[in-house]
C-alpha positions as CSV (number, residue, x, y, z in Angstrom):
1,V,110.8,117.5,111.4
2,F,108.1,115.3,112.2
3,M,104.8,116.1,109.8
4,T,101.5,114.6,109.6
5,D,99.1,114.7,107.0
6,T,101.2,115.4,104.6
7,R,101.6,114.4,101.2
8,F,105.0,112.1,100.4
9,Q,105.8,113.7,96.6
10,S,109.8,112.9,96.1
11,A,113.5,112.7,97.7
12,T,116.1,112.5,96.1
13,L,119.5,111.7,97.8
14,N,122.8,114.1,96.4
15,T,125.9,112.2,97.1
16,S,128.0,115.0,96.0
17,T,130.9,116.1,97.5
18,G,130.0,118.5,99.9
19,H,126.5,117.7,100.4
20,N,126.8,114.7,103.0
21,N,124.5,112.7,101.7
22,Q,121.3,115.9,101.6
23,W,117.9,114.5,101.0
24,T,116.2,116.7,98.9
25,I,112.1,116.2,100.1
26,H,108.9,116.9,97.8
27,T,105.7,117.6,99.9
28,A,102.7,118.7,98.3
29,D,103.1,122.4,100.6
30,D,107.3,122.7,100.6
31,I,111.0,121.7,100.1
32,F,113.0,120.5,102.7
33,I,116.8,119.1,103.4
34,S,117.7,116.9,105.5
35,T,120.3,114.6,106.4
36,H,118.0,111.4,107.6
37,L,114.2,110.4,106.1
38,V,111.8,108.3,107.2
39,L,108.3,107.4,106.0
40,A,105.6,105.7,107.6
41,T,103.5,105.4,104.8
42,G,101.7,102.5,104.9
43,G,99.4,101.2,102.2
44,W,100.8,103.3,100.0
45,T,105.1,102.5,101.3
46,N,105.8,101.1,97.1
47,N,104.5,104.6,95.4
48,C,106.7,106.1,97.8
49,L,109.5,104.1,97.3
50,A,109.2,104.6,93.3
51,N,109.8,108.4,93.9
52,I,113.1,108.2,96.1
53,H,116.2,108.6,93.9
54,R,119.8,109.8,93.6
55,A,120.2,112.8,92.2
56,G,120.1,112.4,88.6
57,S,119.1,109.7,88.2
58,T,115.8,108.2,87.6
59,T,116.0,104.8,88.6
60,P,114.4,104.1,91.7
61,L,116.3,103.5,95.2
62,C,114.1,100.7,96.2
63,R,112.5,97.9,94.8
64,P,109.1,97.8,95.9
65,L,108.0,95.7,98.8
66,P,105.9,92.5,98.8
67,L,103.4,94.1,100.9
68,T,99.7,93.5,101.9
69,V,97.8,95.9,103.1
70,T,95.1,94.9,105.6
71,V,92.3,97.4,107.4
72,E,92.4,96.1,111.2
73,Q,90.3,97.4,114.4
74,A,92.1,98.3,117.9
75,T,89.9,97.8,120.5
76,Y,91.5,98.5,123.6
77,F,89.8,97.8,127.4
78,Q,90.1,99.0,130.5
79,P,91.2,96.9,132.7
80,K,89.8,95.4,135.8
81,P,91.3,97.1,139.3
82,S,91.7,94.1,140.9
83,S,93.8,92.5,137.4
84,S,97.0,90.5,137.8
85,L,98.4,92.2,134.8
86,D,100.8,94.7,133.5
87,W,98.7,97.2,131.8
88,T,101.4,99.5,131.9
89,P,103.9,100.2,128.4
90,P,105.3,98.0,127.0
91,A,104.0,94.9,128.5
92,F,100.5,96.3,128.2
93,P,98.5,93.3,126.6
94,I,97.7,93.3,122.2
95,L,94.4,91.5,121.7
96,L,94.4,90.4,117.5
97,S,91.2,88.6,116.4
98,L,92.7,87.1,112.9
99,R,90.2,85.6,111.5
100,E,85.9,84.2,113.0
101,P,86.7,82.2,115.3
102,L,90.2,83.3,116.4
103,L,91.4,85.2,119.2
104,T,95.3,85.6,119.3
105,Y,96.4,86.8,122.7
106,T,100.2,88.3,123.5
107,R,101.3,89.5,125.9
108,R,105.0,91.3,125.4
109,V,107.5,89.9,128.4
110,V,110.5,92.5,129.0
């Protein structure tokens, strides 16, 4: 199940016999059972990690990560028709303005 705009509350890993490492995942709206857990939580990562436990324990399974959350402005430019660059995925160039006046241009070559 892929869910967007869903508030994660907790996840519990059940490793007892017959459960085959099942996750019980609690969201604000529902409870799910799964064999895999993937969280894309951005700045809320450490809050979420603190609420992931093994069944019968209150100790988090993961340590907090040393994250620095930043706000970035994504900007996309349409290439000129005469451009010789490959603008198709996965070679699409990435432009990052890290700080003034530095501009970083990265082109992934596959």
